[in-house]
N, C-alpha and C positions, 0 to 999 in steps of 0.2 A: 439707419436706423435702427439702431441701438443710441438711447440716450442717456443711460449713464450701467453702472455693473462695481456691484460692490462686494469683495471676498473677506467672509468673516471665517476664524480656525478654529473650528470646536474641536472635543478630546477626539484622542486618538486617529491623528490625520486625517480626520473628517474634516471637509469645508461647506460652509454655505455661498451659494452664491446667487446674491438677487440682482438679476437685470433690469431695466426699462425699457421696453421697445416706443418709439414716438408712434405716436396720431398716425401718422403719413403712413408709415408702413404698416399698420395696422387697417386702414380704413384699402388701402390697396391689397391684402392680405382677402380682407372680408368679402372688397368687391369684387376683389378676380374669382373667385369660388362663388359666388351669386351668377356672373356673367357664363362660367360656364356647364351652369347646372340649367339657369333657364336657354343654350342653344339645346337640349335634351329632355327636359323635362316634362310632361304629359301632365295638364292640368286640364282639368275637365271644362269643358267650354273653349276651349283654345286651341288650337293646333299645337305640333308638339314641334318645341321651340320660340312659340309666339308668345306665350304668356309674360305679360307685363312682370316687369322686377318686384313695385307693390304687391302683385298679388304673389308671388311666388313667396318676397321676407314674408307675409300675412302666414301662410300654411309649413313653410321651413325654414322661417328666421332665427331659431332659436336652435336647431340641430346645423342647421350653416352655419353660426357663432363658433358651436360647437368644436367642427371640423374647422374651422380659420384659428380660433384658438391653440389645438395642438400644432398644427403645420406652422404656427408662429413659434412657438417653444420652442421647437426641436430646432427650427431653421436659424433663429437666434443662438441655441446652444451650441451650434456648429461654429459659428463666428465667434462668440465668445470664447470659444476654450483655446481660440488659434492665439492670443497673443496674453494668456494667461497665463504663470508658470506652474499652479498648482493645476494640474489636468487630472481627470479621471481616470482610476483604475480600467483595464480593457474588461473586468469582470466585475466592475462596482457600476450595475447601475443607478444612476441620480434618480431620485428619490424625491417629487415636486413638493414641497410644503402642506401640511395639509388642509392649511387655510387656502392656498390657490387648486384645493382638487376643484373645488366647485365655481372657480372663476370664470369668466368669459370674458371676451372683449368687449367694449362697448366702444362704436363707433366715435368720431372725430376727441378723441379721447385717449392720454396715453396708459401701455399697460403695464403692469410692474409684474413678475412672478417670485418665488425662490426656490432655489433646489440643494439639496444637500447629497453630499458623495464622496466617498474616500480615495485617498490622492497617495501617491509614493511617500513613505512614510523618512524622515530627514533621520540620517542613520550619527549618532554625538558617541563617538568612544574614548572608553579610557585607555589606561595600557593594556598594548599587548605584546610585548616585545621584554625578556626576562623576568617571563613569568616563571613560579615554580610550582612542581610539581612532581608526583613519584610515581615510576613508572616498573609496573611489576619485573620480577625476571621467572625466567622457564629456559630451564635445559632437557633437554631431551635425553631422558633415559633406559634402560638396559628394557622397564618395565613397560613403556611406551612403542616403542617397537615391539615385543613379545606380542601385546594385544592386539598390536595391527599384523598380524603375522597369523593370529589367532583368527583377523575375521576373513585374510585370504585362505587357509585351510578349509574354514566353514564355507568359503566362497566354491573351493575347488573341491568339494566332499562327494561322494558316491553314494547314493542312497541304492542300500541291499535287503530281501529279503530278510527277516530274523528265524531260521527255520530251529528255534532249539528256542527253551528257555518258555521264561513267562516276561510282563510288561514291566517295563522299568521308565525312570525319568527319564525323559527327553528323547525315547522310542517314538517310530511316525505311526502313527494305530488311523485302519482302515475299520469304523464299526455303523451298526447300525444298532438307534435308541427309541423310543417312546415314551408316551405316558400310558400310564397305566390309571382306569377309572376304580372305586373302593370293591367293585364284584371282581378285577384283575382282568377286565377286557380292554384291549390297545384304546387307544381313544386315537383315530384316523387323520387327525389334522394334525396330530404331532410327530408323526414319524416321519423317519427321517434313515435313506439308508444310504449308503459307503463316503459319510460324512469323514475324514479327515482332521488330521491337527496333531502335536507335537504335545506331546500332556509334559505337565509343566509350564507351558505357556499360557493358560484358560481362554484359551482360544474356543470356548465352547459356550451352550447357551445356559449347560447346567449347572456349570463350575464338576465336571467328574474327571477333573485328575488325580486327585485322589484313591477315587472310590471301586477306580478301572486297572489301576498300580496290582502286580499280580498274578493277572489272568490271562490266560492261555490263545492262543489263536484258534478260531474255532467255541470256543465256550461264551454261553450265555449267563447271565446274573441281574436280579431282580437287586437293585438300588433305594433303600426309603432316604430320601433329602427332605431336610428342614430347614427354610433359609430364615432368618433373622429381621423384626424389620424393617432394619437397618441395611435391608440388602439392597446395592444401586440401581441392580435391575426390578425395578415398579415393578413389574410382572408377575416377579420371582417372592417381591416381599411381603412376608410373612404366611407366608404357604409349607404345608407339607405334603409334599410330590411322593408317588410311585414309580419308578423308572426301568426298564426294560431292557440291555445292554447287552447287546450281542460282539465278540470284537471279531472283525473279517481275516485280517491280519496284520501280521507286526513289521514293519521295517525301524531300519536303524541308519545313519550313519557313518560312513568309515571316513575317517580322517587321512587325507593324505602324508607322506612323511615331509619334514621340515629339512628338505635337503638344496643340492642340487637342480635336480629333478624339476621341482615342483615350482622352482624360478625361472627357469627355463620355457616351463608351460606355462606360468603366469604371460611371460614375454620373451620377448625375442633377444628385447636387450639387456636380458640380464644371463650369463653366464654360468656365476657359480648361487650360491646361498645368502655368501656376504655381498653379495654386487646389488641384490633384492632390497638386503639388511640397509648399507648406505643411502639409498636411495628413499627408503621408508623415513630415516633417520632426516634427511638433506628434504624431504617433502612438511613434516611434521613442523620441522624447523623451520621452511620458510614461511607455514600457516599460524604461526607461534609467533613471526616477528609481526607479520601483516595484521594479527588483531592486537596483537602488542601497540604500535603504532596507531591503530586507531583507535587505542583506548589514548591514548597521550594527544593524539589529534585530539579525543574529547574532552579529556580534563582542560584540556588549552581553552579549546571555545567554550566552555562551561564558563571559566574565568573570565574570557569576554566579554560574554553575553552580560552577567553580572556587571561589573564595571559598563556597561555600555548603556546610553537612555534611545529608546526606541520606542516612541507610542504604536504599535502593533495594528492597524484597522482591519474593523471586526471583519471585511470581506475579503482577504489574505488569509485569517484562523478558517473561516468559509467552505476559501477552496484548497485550503491547507488539509482539509479534513476530509472535503467530498473526495479530495483526490487518492485519501486514504482508505476512503467507502470503498473505492472504485477496484483498487489493489487488493482489498478484500474478499470481492464478490470475484474479481480474476482468479484467488488464491482457492478459493473452493469450489471451482470451475460446476458451479448449479447458479441456475436463475438468480435475480434477485429476490425474483420475488419467493422462489422455494428459501434463500437463504431467511425472508424475513419472519418467512413462516415457521423458523425453526426458535432462532432468535427469540419471537413471539412468546412460542411456547418454553421457552425458559423464564418468560414475565421480565422480559426483557422489548426494547424497543430501539429502533435502527436509532432514533433519538436520543437514549439515553448511552450508548455507544461512542456515537458522536460528542457526546459530554465527557465523557471519560478519554478521549481522545484528547479534548480543547488543548489540556497543558504540553502536549508532547508536540500540536500544529503548534504552535507562538512558538514554543521552542527552535521548531524547526523552522519558521518563519524568519524570526530573529537571527538563525544560524546564515543560514542566506543572505541576504542583508548584510549582515557584517561580515562575510565571507566577497560580495561582492564591493563592498564599499574599500574591503583592505587590499583587492586586485588593483582598483583602482588609486588606492593612495600609494602603493608599493610602487606603480605602474610596473604589473607582471606583464610582459608578454609572451606571446608563444608562436615562434618561428615557423611558417612551411617544413623545415630539417626536422623539427623533433616533432611533430605529427605523423612526416616520415617516418621515423624514429622507429614511434610508435605501431603504426602500425606494422613496420616488419616483425614488432614482437607481436602482437595480436596474431600475424601470418604462422609465424611458429609455432604460438600457443595452440592454434584451433589445426595446426597440422594444414595450411591450405598456401598457394601463393603469395609473393605480394600484392601482382598485381588484380587476383579474385579480393582476394580481399579489403582493397580501397577502391574498390568497382561496386564490390557492398557496402561499404560506408556510403561512397559518396552517392548510389542511388537509393540507401534509403533515410539520407538527411540526419545521417551520423553522426558525420565529421566536425558539424557546429559541438555538441556531445561530447566528442574524442578531445576537442579542442579545448575544451571547459573544464576536461579534467584532470589535462596536462594543466593546466592554469591553477587547479586545484590545488592541485599537488604539490605545486612549487612553490605555493601561497602555506601550508603547511611544512616544507621544509625550512623553509626561510623560519618561521613560527616558533619549532621544535628545537632550530640551533641556537635560538636567544635564548629559549629557554632553558634555567637552571632543574635539570633532572636528577632528581634525586631516588636511591636504587629502591625500589618498594620491595611486597614481598616476596621470598619464593615463592612460587605454586608450580602443582604438577600439572603436564598438559591439560591431561580431563579438566580440573578445576577452572585452570587458564580459560580451556573453552566453554565450559558451562557457566561462564563470570561469576565462579563461588568469589565470596572473600575468606 
């Protein structure tokens, strides 16, 4: 069938495969199709399936040659891929050379065509052991624990009516408001009743926070507002408005005392406030340690990427960007069409966003390829016992039994990913153990987690 084939290496891990099919295979493909259609063709003047082949060729020869050409190329490529090292990537569709797009087979002649496609890139590693990195240092302090306690107080606060006094910052108000026209008449479409927000948050259309401070429950007030041209809300920018506001009610948060009772209310596992504080410190410490490890892993990988030689094919980068786009749509919790409308309203397109993501996508692909190469080079294996240990940890964290957790992972096809996570962790254990880690800047917990320099 195949008389000859030639594989030419192109840029970015692409190749050009040129194949020549023998004339016997060309003739057979064409004649088989001709005979197939001859049995079912309706030709005027002939009974079904009785028209001579020459008549059929005169009427449909060009179309049959076109279909035979496509069949021949498809079947030939399947055979050609079997014994070549550089096979197409699963998501990289081979592209027919432009010169061959209009070419059709010719009977009694060999047929030559060429396709280009992306292949798995070769990864040439530089140094990856003994790398020098700086690791940030974070010690959980009293201010970090106090901040967490304040959040717990807020979460366990009760809201009560403010029986006396006037509105202040952080009060929760229920109010009615509307716009007035030049004659002082209510603009009906602007009316809103029983609107609730916390003073100082700015969570209201007209930015009324400062204007209603000092008002009493039941009080009504006319407020003149003027908005600058640089106002973020374009519907208000440059406008002067007259607003009528009435305070329906004022409520305040009552925070619980920081004591043993609060600790016990939060969880049965705490008997004293000290138990709660110890738990907070442990949680924050573990969170900081995880973040620092991730930073160190990235620092190591950045150096390995810089020292590696990888020609990443375009299709791999495109696939990574499309995956990022799908994640972006999923996170938005909106239909893709609606997300695109919002983006376009901002003067951008999906293509603009993908182009912005391209450097990150290329880096992610390189990181993945290098990780796979290093796992192979270091012969990192994951035993069934290690998988079981990880399942037990996952079960404990989720408050599930080991059996239920294992069944969940098996039924959802997630054991492969779990095994992959373990092998990656073992790889970075090895890389970080070999690295020369210098103590870096000391950071507060918030600065660390917000990645502030």
